[in-house]
N, C-alpha and C positions, 0 to 999 in steps of 0.2 A: 532304193535309188527309185529316188523322184526327185525329177526334176522340172517346179512347180506342176502346175494340170499334166503335164507327158508321164506318163506312170513308165516309167520302163521296164523293170523289173514282176515280177510278179517278189510274195512271198518267201517260197520257196531258193526259190533263187539269190534273196539278198541276202537270207542265210547261209547261201554255200560260200557265196561274197568274206560275209562277214566272217566264217570259219576261215578260210583262204589267207584274207588279211593279218586274223593273230597268230594262226600255224607261221605265217611268214614275217610278222610281229616278233613272238619266239625263240622261233629259228637261226635269226640273224640276233638277239640282244644274248640269248645263252649257248646255244651251240657253239665249241670250240673248235673255229675254223677258220679257210685264211681269205684274207678281209673279200678274191676273187673273187671267192666262190656265195660269199652275204650276196654284194654284188648282183652275182648273177642269177639268186633263189630272187629276190625283189626287182630285175628286168622281168625274169617269167612271170610272176604273179601279175604287175604293173599289166604285162600282156594282155593275159588271161579275166584281166577286169574289165583292160580297155574292147580287146576281141566281142565277151558277149556284151557287151555295153551295145556296139555294132552293133551284131548278129542279134540280140534282141529287137534295136529300133527298127535294122530293116523289115525280120518279116513284120511289126509293126504295121509301118509303112503298106507292103504291098498287098495284105490284108488291110487295111485300108481302101488303098485304092480296083481290088478285087471288090470290093462291097458298092466303090461309086461305081466301078466298073456294070456290077448289078442294077446298078435301080437307076440305070442312064436307059437300060436292053429294054 
């Protein structure tokens, strides 16, 4: 997943996120469970994607800040 020139995920992370979303869609469409469980599964999957994006971006920013501090020292 890339946002312009800012690349958030590596190739493996992108693949895992795509598999998660594919499995989520298959479960929601084909599994015969109550609607509230389907909503819960979708919310859980979206939360995982959001939190992994946030964590990856924060780690990348922290790495850049550390590199800038080392250059200044």
